C-alpha positions as CSV (number, residue, x, y, z in Angstrom):
1,X,40.1,134.2,-166.0
2,X,39.9,131.3,-163.1
3,X,38.2,131.7,-159.6
4,X,39.0,129.7,-156.1
5,X,38.6,130.2,-153.0
6,X,41.9,132.2,-152.6
7,X,40.9,135.0,-155.0
8,X,41.1,135.3,-158.9
9,X,44.1,134.6,-161.6
10,X,44.7,135.1,-165.2
11,X,46.6,131.2,-166.2
12,X,47.5,131.4,-169.5
13,X,49.3,129.4,-172.0
14,X,52.7,130.6,-174.1
15,X,52.6,130.3,-177.4
16,X,55.4,128.4,-178.4
17,X,55.0,128.9,-182.8
18,X,56.1,132.4,-181.8
19,X,57.8,131.7,-178.9
20,X,60.4,129.4,-179.6
21,X,62.1,129.1,-176.0
22,X,59.7,129.5,-173.5
23,X,62.2,129.4,-170.6
24,X,63.7,132.1,-172.2
25,X,60.5,134.2,-172.1
26,X,59.7,133.3,-168.8
27,X,62.8,134.2,-167.5
28,X,62.4,137.8,-168.8
29,X,59.3,138.2,-167.2
30,X,60.3,136.9,-163.9
31,X,62.9,139.1,-163.3
32,X,60.8,141.9,-165.2
33,X,57.7,141.6,-162.8
34,X,59.7,141.1,-159.7
35,X,61.8,144.4,-160.5
36,X,59.0,146.8,-161.1
37,X,56.6,145.8,-158.2
38,X,60.0,145.9,-156.3
39,X,60.2,149.5,-157.5
40,X,56.5,149.8,-157.0
41,X,56.6,149.3,-153.4
42,X,60.0,151.2,-152.3
43,X,58.4,153.9,-154.2
44,X,55.0,154.4,-152.2
45,X,52.6,152.8,-155.2
46,X,50.1,150.4,-154.9
47,X,51.8,146.9,-156.5
48,X,48.5,144.8,-156.5
49,X,47.1,147.7,-159.4
50,X,50.6,148.6,-161.2
51,X,52.7,145.6,-161.0
52,X,51.8,142.0,-162.9
53,X,52.7,139.2,-159.7
54,X,53.2,136.2,-161.3
55,X,52.7,133.3,-159.4
56,X,55.3,131.0,-158.3
57,X,55.4,127.4,-159.1
58,X,56.9,124.5,-156.6
59,X,59.9,124.3,-158.3
60,X,60.4,128.0,-158.5
61,X,59.9,128.5,-162.6
62,X,57.1,130.6,-162.6
63,X,55.3,128.0,-165.3
64,X,54.5,124.5,-165.4
65,X,55.1,122.1,-168.1
66,X,51.6,120.2,-168.7
67,X,51.8,116.7,-170.6
68,X,51.3,117.7,-173.7
69,X,54.1,120.0,-173.4
70,X,52.6,123.2,-173.3
71,X,53.6,125.5,-170.9
72,X,51.7,127.7,-168.8
73,X,51.7,130.6,-166.1
74,X,49.3,132.4,-163.9
75,X,49.1,136.1,-162.6
76,X,47.0,137.4,-160.0
77,X,43.8,139.3,-161.2
78,X,44.4,143.4,-161.2
79,X,41.1,144.1,-160.2
80,X,39.3,147.5,-160.9
81,X,41.1,148.1,-164.0
82,X,40.6,147.7,-167.5
83,X,42.2,147.9,-171.1
84,X,41.2,149.6,-174.1
85,X,40.8,148.7,-177.6
86,X,40.3,151.9,-179.2
87,X,41.5,155.6,-178.2
88,X,38.2,156.8,-177.0
89,X,40.4,160.8,-176.6
90,X,43.9,162.0,-176.5
91,X,43.6,162.1,-172.8
92,X,43.5,158.1,-172.3
93,X,46.4,158.4,-175.1
94,X,48.1,160.7,-172.9
95,X,47.7,157.9,-170.1
96,X,49.3,154.9,-172.1
97,X,51.9,157.3,-172.6
98,X,52.4,158.1,-169.1
99,X,52.4,154.4,-168.2
100,X,55.1,152.9,-170.9
101,X,57.3,156.6,-169.4
102,X,56.9,155.0,-166.1
103,X,57.7,151.4,-166.8
104,X,60.5,152.3,-169.2
105,X,61.8,154.8,-165.9
106,X,61.4,152.2,-163.8
107,X,63.5,149.6,-165.7
108,X,65.9,152.3,-166.6
109,X,68.5,150.7,-163.9
110,X,67.8,146.8,-164.8
111,X,70.7,145.5,-166.3
112,X,69.7,144.6,-170.0
113,X,72.2,142.0,-170.7
114,X,70.9,139.4,-168.1
115,X,67.3,139.3,-170.6
116,X,67.3,137.1,-173.7
117,X,65.9,138.4,-176.6
118,X,62.2,136.6,-177.0
119,X,62.3,137.3,-180.6
120,X,65.8,137.8,-181.7
121,X,66.3,140.7,-184.0
122,X,62.9,141.7,-183.7
123,X,63.3,145.8,-184.5
124,X,66.2,145.2,-186.1
125,X,65.1,147.1,-189.1
126,X,67.9,146.6,-191.7
127,X,67.9,143.4,-190.9
128,X,64.0,143.3,-191.6
129,X,64.9,145.3,-194.9
130,X,67.1,142.6,-195.6
131,X,64.3,139.9,-195.6
132,X,62.6,141.8,-197.7
133,X,64.7,142.2,-200.6
134,X,65.2,139.1,-200.3
135,X,61.7,138.5,-200.7
136,X,61.8,141.3,-204.0
137,X,63.8,139.4,-205.4
138,X,62.7,135.7,-204.7
139,X,58.8,136.5,-205.4
140,X,58.1,132.9,-204.7
141,X,54.3,133.4,-204.9
142,X,55.2,135.6,-208.5
143,X,52.4,138.2,-207.4
144,X,55.4,141.0,-208.0
145,X,56.2,140.1,-211.4
146,X,52.6,140.0,-212.1
147,X,52.0,143.4,-210.5
148,X,54.8,144.2,-212.5
149,X,53.0,144.1,-215.9
150,X,50.0,146.2,-215.1
151,X,50.4,149.8,-214.9
152,X,50.7,151.5,-211.7
153,X,50.4,148.8,-209.4
154,X,50.0,149.6,-206.0
155,X,52.0,146.6,-205.0
156,X,55.3,147.6,-208.1
157,X,55.1,151.6,-206.5
158,X,55.5,150.1,-203.2
159,X,58.2,147.9,-203.5
160,X,59.8,150.7,-205.2
161,X,59.6,153.4,-202.6
162,X,60.5,150.5,-200.0
163,X,63.7,149.9,-201.4
164,X,64.5,153.5,-201.3
165,X,64.5,153.6,-198.0
166,X,67.3,151.6,-196.9
167,X,70.0,154.3,-195.6
168,X,66.9,156.2,-193.7
169,X,66.4,153.2,-191.6
170,X,69.8,152.2,-190.2
171,X,69.0,155.4,-187.3
172,X,68.2,153.2,-184.9
173,X,70.8,150.4,-185.2
174,X,73.4,152.7,-186.0
175,X,72.8,155.0,-182.7
176,X,72.6,152.0,-180.7
177,X,76.2,150.6,-182.3
178,X,77.5,154.0,-181.6
179,X,76.7,154.6,-177.9
180,X,74.2,157.1,-179.1
181,X,71.0,155.3,-177.4
182,X,71.7,152.9,-175.1
183,X,70.1,149.5,-174.8
184,X,67.4,149.8,-171.9
185,X,64.9,146.8,-171.3
186,X,61.9,147.3,-173.7
187,X,58.4,146.4,-174.1
188,X,58.4,145.8,-177.7
189,X,54.7,145.5,-178.0
190,X,53.4,149.4,-177.1
191,X,49.8,149.2,-178.2
192,X,47.3,150.7,-176.0
193,X,45.4,147.3,-175.0
194,X,48.5,146.0,-173.2
195,X,48.1,149.0,-170.2
196,X,45.9,148.2,-168.0
197,X,43.9,151.6,-166.4
198,X,42.6,151.9,-162.7
199,X,38.9,152.9,-163.0
200,X,38.8,154.6,-159.9
201,X,42.3,156.0,-159.8
202,X,43.2,156.4,-163.5
203,X,47.0,157.4,-162.5
204,X,47.4,153.7,-161.3
205,X,48.3,152.0,-164.8
206,X,50.0,148.7,-165.2
207,X,51.8,147.5,-168.3
208,X,51.3,143.7,-169.2
209,X,52.0,141.2,-172.1
210,X,55.1,141.2,-171.2
211,X,56.4,138.1,-173.7
212,X,58.3,140.4,-175.9
213,X,60.0,142.5,-173.0
214,X,63.8,142.2,-173.3
215,X,66.8,144.5,-174.4
216,X,67.0,147.2,-177.1
217,X,66.6,150.8,-177.6
218,X,63.4,153.2,-176.1
219,X,63.6,154.5,-179.3
220,X,62.0,151.2,-181.0
221,X,59.3,151.1,-177.6
222,X,58.3,155.0,-178.5
223,X,58.1,154.4,-182.0
224,X,55.9,151.6,-182.5
225,X,52.9,153.3,-180.1
226,X,53.0,156.4,-181.9
227,X,52.8,154.2,-185.1
228,X,50.1,151.8,-183.8
229,X,48.4,154.3,-181.8
230,X,47.8,158.0,-183.7
231,X,46.6,156.6,-186.6
232,X,42.6,156.5,-186.5
233,X,41.9,154.7,-189.5
234,X,43.3,151.7,-188.7
235,X,45.3,148.8,-189.9
236,X,43.1,148.0,-192.3
237,X,41.9,151.5,-193.9
238,X,38.7,151.0,-196.7
239,X,40.1,155.0,-198.4
240,X,43.7,155.4,-198.0
241,X,43.5,159.1,-198.0
242,X,41.9,158.3,-194.8
243,X,45.7,157.2,-193.2
244,X,47.6,159.7,-191.3
245,X,49.4,160.0,-188.0
246,X,47.0,162.3,-185.9
247,X,49.2,165.1,-184.5
248,X,46.5,165.5,-181.2
249,X,47.0,162.2,-180.5
250,X,51.0,162.4,-181.4
251,X,51.4,165.5,-179.0
252,X,49.1,163.2,-176.1
253,X,50.9,160.4,-175.7
254,X,54.7,162.3,-176.1
255,X,53.7,164.5,-172.9
256,X,52.3,161.2,-171.0
257,X,55.7,159.5,-172.2
258,X,58.0,162.6,-171.7
259,X,56.1,163.2,-168.3
260,X,57.7,159.9,-166.6
261,X,60.7,159.4,-169.1
262,X,62.3,162.9,-169.2
263,X,64.7,163.6,-166.1
264,X,66.4,167.0,-165.9
265,X,69.6,167.5,-164.0
266,X,70.8,170.2,-160.7
267,X,71.3,172.5,-163.2
268,X,67.9,172.3,-165.4
269,X,69.6,170.5,-167.9
270,X,68.6,167.6,-169.9
271,X,70.1,164.3,-167.6
272,X,73.4,162.4,-169.3
273,X,72.8,159.4,-166.9
274,X,71.4,156.7,-168.8
275,X,70.2,155.0,-165.2
276,X,67.9,158.3,-164.3
277,X,65.9,158.9,-167.5
278,X,66.3,159.5,-171.1
279,X,69.6,161.0,-172.5
280,X,69.7,164.0,-174.8
281,X,70.8,162.1,-177.6
282,X,67.6,160.4,-177.3
283,X,65.2,162.8,-176.7
284,X,66.6,164.8,-179.9
285,X,66.0,161.4,-182.0
286,X,62.6,160.8,-181.1
287,X,60.6,162.8,-183.7
288,X,62.3,160.1,-186.1
289,X,61.7,156.7,-184.2
290,X,57.8,156.3,-185.7
291,X,59.0,156.7,-189.2
292,X,61.2,154.3,-189.2
293,X,59.1,151.5,-187.3
294,X,56.2,152.3,-189.4
295,X,58.4,151.8,-192.5
296,X,59.7,148.6,-191.1
297,X,56.6,147.0,-190.4
298,X,55.4,148.1,-194.0
299,X,58.0,145.6,-195.3
300,X,57.4,143.1,-192.8
301,X,53.6,143.5,-193.9
302,X,54.3,143.5,-198.2
303,X,57.4,140.7,-197.6
304,X,55.3,138.4,-196.1
305,X,52.8,139.1,-199.0
306,X,55.4,138.5,-201.2
307,X,56.2,135.2,-199.7
308,X,52.9,134.0,-199.5
309,X,51.5,134.8,-195.8
310,X,53.4,132.4,-194.1
311,X,53.9,134.5,-190.7
312,X,51.1,136.9,-191.5
313,X,48.2,134.4,-191.7
314,X,45.0,135.4,-192.7
315,X,42.1,134.7,-190.3
316,X,38.8,133.0,-192.1
317,X,37.5,136.0,-193.8
318,X,39.6,138.2,-194.4
319,X,41.2,139.0,-198.1
320,X,44.2,137.1,-199.6
321,X,45.9,140.3,-200.0
322,X,45.2,141.2,-196.2
323,X,49.1,142.0,-196.1
324,X,49.5,144.1,-199.0
325,X,46.6,146.3,-197.9
326,X,48.2,146.7,-194.5
327,X,51.6,146.5,-195.9
328,X,50.6,149.9,-197.9
329,X,48.1,151.5,-195.2
330,X,52.1,151.7,-193.2
331,X,53.6,153.1,-196.1
332,X,51.4,156.0,-196.4
333,X,51.2,156.5,-193.0
334,X,55.0,156.7,-193.0
335,X,54.8,159.2,-195.2
336,X,52.4,161.6,-193.3
337,X,55.1,161.3,-191.0
338,X,57.6,162.3,-192.7
339,X,55.6,165.4,-193.6
340,X,55.0,166.3,-190.1
341,X,58.6,165.6,-188.9
342,X,59.3,169.3,-187.9
343,X,56.2,170.0,-186.2
344,X,56.8,166.2,-184.3
345,X,60.5,167.8,-183.3
346,X,59.6,171.3,-182.3
347,X,56.4,170.2,-180.2
348,X,59.3,168.3,-178.1
349,X,61.6,171.1,-178.5
350,X,58.8,173.1,-176.5
351,X,58.2,170.6,-174.4
352,X,61.6,170.6,-173.0
353,X,61.1,174.1,-172.8
354,X,57.8,173.9,-170.4
355,X,59.7,171.2,-168.1
356,X,62.8,173.8,-167.8
357,X,60.3,176.6,-166.8
358,X,58.6,174.6,-164.7
359,X,61.8,173.1,-162.7
360,X,62.9,176.6,-162.3
361,X,60.1,178.3,-161.0
């Protein structure tokens, strides 16, 4: 953060190692933040608390390139708000769900084909599966071969379980191709710490960290939020038996999200206009999305471990097998989600009935 006579601002450098085309990233951010800010104003909200405001540059791009070729941008500082790195209560997670549901509804009528993919095929799960399968076949570090020589090694068991999930992980991509899941503007990194909540008026929330914003299905955002937020044991758990999807947190986020993103028509039926809200085919698939996104990340972690930790590089002090551990956590979480999918589906159906009843009163 920097301060000047005209206020406080957030100055950021874009990570060119992750985002290879910074100009496209900034095109997306400038377009989306402007669109959301106008929506907030139009609906009587407070743009200083509910929208990121990108400071423009003299050339109108919204970013500056220094003599070293580094890209910089600056936002207005959002006063009186905070982010959460851990979920203190279901009420906080419900707020996070409302924030991402509101983010989605505000962008329902934005033309997704005008934005770039920040990271191509980021949530293309079949492609992630293909990459994982290639890592298994290549085994460039020999770790799988070594594990196979041992009895019941967790790496061997995890690889076989992930290889067996090829068909089920195609649901999102197939749904997009067949038109069941509209291509929308998605955040693509729906962690709790990407929501700033105003401390005086907690209904005023702002989604931040828009580097990954781009076209995809809303189910990817929803699924990843449930994946990242409902496992109280964390990404690296000492005991895999502690890893599970907390149903209370699932219900809190889902209710908050659907409070904002779900729309009914004049007859009390689920909306069928993708520019107004989630449509029936999306809602009916919500309960399946978290498991798919969780399997996807498990494949990414374990595939990277087999490749020698090329992408998720261990931080100082972390063990060399950190990505294997992370992958096992996600796989265990996916199994727990599979056991709870019926309960998840039932809760969503019950929520819809409650909303219909409220609307008919």
